[in-house]
C-alpha positions in Angstrom: 91.7 105.3 89.8 93.4 106.2 93.0 95.8 103.3 93.8 95.7 104.1 97.5 91.9 104.0 97.6 91.9 100.7 95.7 94.5 99.3 98.1 92.4 100.3 101.1 89.2 98.8 99.6 91.0 95.6 98.8 92.2 95.4 102.4 88.6 96.1 103.6 87.1 93.5 101.4 89.7 90.9 102.4 88.9 91.4 106.1 85.1 91.5 105.4 84.5 88.0 104.1 85.8 88.4 100.5 89.2 87.1 101.1 92.3 87.6 98.9 91.1 86.9 95.3 87.7 88.5 95.5 89.2 91.3 97.6 91.7 92.4 94.9 89.3 91.7 92.0 86.5 93.5 93.9 88.5 96.6 94.8 89.4 97.3 91.2 86.0 96.4 89.8 84.3 98.7 92.3 86.7 101.5 91.4 85.9 101.0 87.7 82.2 100.9 88.5 82.5 104.3 90.1 84.6 105.7 87.4 83.0 104.2 84.3 79.8 102.5 85.3 78.7 99.5 83.1 79.6 96.8 82.6 81.6 97.0 85.8 78.7 98.1 88.0 76.9 94.8 87.2 79.8 92.5 87.7 79.5 90.5 90.9 82.8 90.3 92.7 81.7 87.1 94.4 82.5 85.2 91.2 86.1 85.3 92.4 85.5 83.8 95.9 86.7 80.4 94.5 90.2 81.9 94.4 90.6 82.3 98.2 93.5 80.6 99.8 95.1 79.6 96.5 91.9 78.1 94.9 89.3 77.0 97.4 92.0 76.9 100.1 94.2 74.4 98.2 97.2 76.7 98.2 97.9 76.2 94.5 97.9 79.9 93.3 98.0 83.0 95.4 94.5 84.5 95.4 95.7 88.0 94.9 97.6 87.0 91.8 94.6 85.0 90.6 92.3 88.1 91.1 94.7 90.4 89.3 95.1 88.0 86.4 91.3 87.6 86.0 91.1 91.4 85.7 93.8 91.5 83.0 92.0 88.7 81.1 88.8 90.7 81.1 90.3 93.8 79.4 93.1 92.4 77.2 93.1 90.2 74.2 94.8 86.8 74.5 97.9 87.4 72.4 99.2 90.5 74.3 97.9 89.3 77.7 100.8 86.8 78.3 103.4 89.5 79.0 101.0 91.4 81.3 100.1 88.2 83.2 103.8 87.4 83.6 104.3 90.8 85.2 101.9 90.0 88.0 104.1 87.2 89.3 
């Protein structure tokens, strides 16, 4: 994946009604869908819309962090994921 292309897509998604969480999540998922195909091509990025504004606008957890952590959780087993999730902060 090209980090700059993913960054630009996340920015585009953010400003085009996907907000922060789904924007970050969606940009990476779309890049993976292009590079790999399934299962990424069938994963709806809208599942992360709940994370906007810190969780439905509650301000409890930054949506960009929430989206990135969800991606890590999809591709990493539970035991080693803790260290990666901590890195996102």
